[in-house]
Steps between C-alpha positions, in 0.01 A plus 500: 500500500828534688688814414191699400293755687128479435379820335225701662352742247362847569155583365353849488125435497405846382164672471558595137810298402681198643854371455741235628874498564782280626853554631804349330812352664659845523206644692365700205120506452346442156147555374372200300311600180160348433396301191462827305855598598359778720649569842163568663163329454169689531307371803189455288299178461273408207252215546474380141252212461662273754854628449689737730709762321728732697699800380501720190242296310264516796552875528425556131185289521369714785374737232310231309386281790481721811282250690754221449806694616606597850787723607622679814389201708778574750289782639244238607747267676369402843149636439245236606217627280690528171399237245554505123217316328552350157310236305325361807816486716627733770863584569666647808788751465749234619407262220507771234841612627622140487451505122730803474762325714471181299538683168806697613671193650414274203656748259809526718534121505488489121757778469742344750427137414468404867226427753404769752359389835581769757415869480506818706196716422472873563204701628436864592651597835165600650334163422346359815454141615212431258682628194828326584324171565315537168830563318651190662199293394522626142850354473389173660203467263739546208699205635811666640673507838475863614803537726427857601273797441702822508409866464548661160695808617720275712572291190581815303734613779672161499562536127623857550716406798661217302663748260603761756858512629470802729466490873168544676223665296146581615283461190140597436336253261205656315322215322214601270387201299208436270251449779669556835716754681763433768742735669769364729807631681785249505838508675761331278850401613745245357392261779124558511186631333256621765152640438424797726140591409254431224167628371286500191164438334394189309245702304741757361710437190551571132152368423352796685692736271355305204150533645541878515578502127203273431260723691635805318456329163140416586435865584669616178280260303189646667608853410582414139175309441280726716368210706480414871521125438763320711696301245689322780187294571580309180759231598650487149552876487636506854759231424601679180549827687703330776747361247511838322560680830794278594664565164435875528656509848818337368519740205459799732801377690705583189299770322301806602176397330333209325193457276224265623219348295175410680255269325155418633162417345617566148639843588867588491652792690862612487640699794844609613636442851795709618743403774398817686132396493589144604697631798206719603260206481723280716643756741290372793626145447862611510436705812358191671836327451678804644271495804567130559873567470492787748298293748748214474795737550333639813483147641866451406591812700342341805743210451802734478522544122464870423665496157581275205777494242326387182161449339459217252196471275368152430195390300406578142278797592802692634600561137241778488710822508273669755587237761874572512442873464257517791714284727805715442293814558366375835797310643790697344673179390536396137345153474660214311287281275627155587413210270127579539357187334755245621641602840232318701538165321880525515491583872270203563745278309790626712295425810423152363869444431575605858254237626645231272864568589419534869321163483827345387714695747278400790500137383879488486540684831266247659708214361816651648345579838276193529172695520177372343311738268159503336461518119403841357620676813335841536714805445447584867645167613775520236603837640515362855720208395731717290524765774601239756769352274858611560648725228774244433256213436275727293793610284621144445153372413447790256828422320415130493153569360638731231757236397243220476217688325686734267341805664737790550609562857356856494162356393508262795611772741230739372239250616603587856367857466230544764157606376256647751144599409213656693132426538267728306207446738428495874359182657301450816204331667152607606468578873235654726578832665375580855176629345439159338553648155701296248818652360823380342819471704799508262794273583710551184527845347536610139861552385638265767796290384419135427527229612355597836364318807266676744343367820223679690290408803121525493229395745166325479194723533260283703472237775502138380575608144521185283666633183688800366426612144818653362424731207818597314487841336705699247509878460707790370531691826792543741290539815487236776118522519305519173126522435354170385354651184845616388641146494444192285451154648745255346448191715360350817596236757315348797684418823315253728534580870494272807185501712456732793745772398459828689454827316822660372686170462823541306518423125825560311491590130809445284526665154774393259534673162757345268705642214237461228212641703348173629348538845486226767305545822519290816271543802571329834277480808746501789311298765516166314719621211228435244611629162363580154714578196394652172700589191284764340341337198241755404148412403514753218772298323434189296550186708386143568317316223472816291880536508557138400253529211674817378835317506357215292347743249822697464715189456266359234481825303736606227581868544605673179 
């Protein structure tokens, strides 16, 4: 409709909790409550006799029906061998995640009374190609247009940067969520938000603190009942203890001790857990986050950043007092707890608003300059168009857009803030060294700013070679040459060669990594300019007929 800007919503697809937000005409982000009037929804799914239930009810039923409930599925995103089996059917992580997305968006639609079609979805910064592709597919299965996948700490920094009025600040974002940990250094100015370095672990989060409590409770039960039986082998008991542990952890954030009741096999044991004991049990976990942070800061030093101004804590698990205390002790900076449950969704919404407003700006600039544009222009192409537009035209179009849409001029101008992210992985191809041993030659290195284009020349290895098998690899290392076993294959392409080529004929490889972590590879044989292109579409991610069937299932299901 003329005079309106299409909303693009921000969705935090969390390991433990998910939420959704939008930005109003004044540029202010708002979390949208769910049907229970809660601002976050547990990322828990209950398969209840043909019905899909997501959220608090699913979480509560985990205790009664542990085999019918699945949680923390985000940790399995991009894993080819993960399947959840239930009632004769199997589900991939992407499809399970789509139910969470559908529930959160459906509730938002009911609250706002409007249809939602376009979303920006967040993921951990260290997610690789597989995990990002899986996240994209989850949104598509749920029936939505996923405009962008952005990193969670980047989203949090966008939210933080939107309320800052100071000049340049270098901010360390320490993001400890329910199931994942990210740490990122970000350079924030009034004109830009630029990621410097990032690191983390997708198997480290608040759940691991819960597991420490659970294991301790199992040991306390053994002591009290004088038995060596592992009560955690009982799924019902295990689920009960997990829920108890999460509650105990929250209580210990406010009090110095809490009573815990353990029930198993008709026996009931009451124990007391102190904050001091809890901190001892989980000390190694906290130190892992410190190690990751120190490693990331060392990489930042290599890029010229030897200090930072602030530390912000994001993610519900940062409410544990020991987190802030230990960070201040190590880094000598008092951390700020910044909107731990909502910053990521709000930052994604601000990013979505930037895309939406820039869509309109680019459209109107094109009309004034006579240039043709494609619908849903990527943020990379938007940036190029906006950067090449004269300040006078850009100012006039911004004022015009604000007048027509009702958006405030500052909200429109804020959409021009530049956002630069980095890749969390290195990418390369398999080559043969002079000793005929296969190894990985990295073309794009971890913590390189995206988007990025790289071209490298390679040579055929034999006379009359008919094809080149291009194996695209992903790894965590910063070296040019990496051992094959330390990399993961994420895709392949075959380049057909002309007949009669001599040995060491030239083949050019082009790598292009875009803003949301999608990788495109082009290989060209230079004699006859034969070419093969591949947009990495990993085999470990749901695709083809399986993808289409998942879409049909999700659209036909009612998610409660």
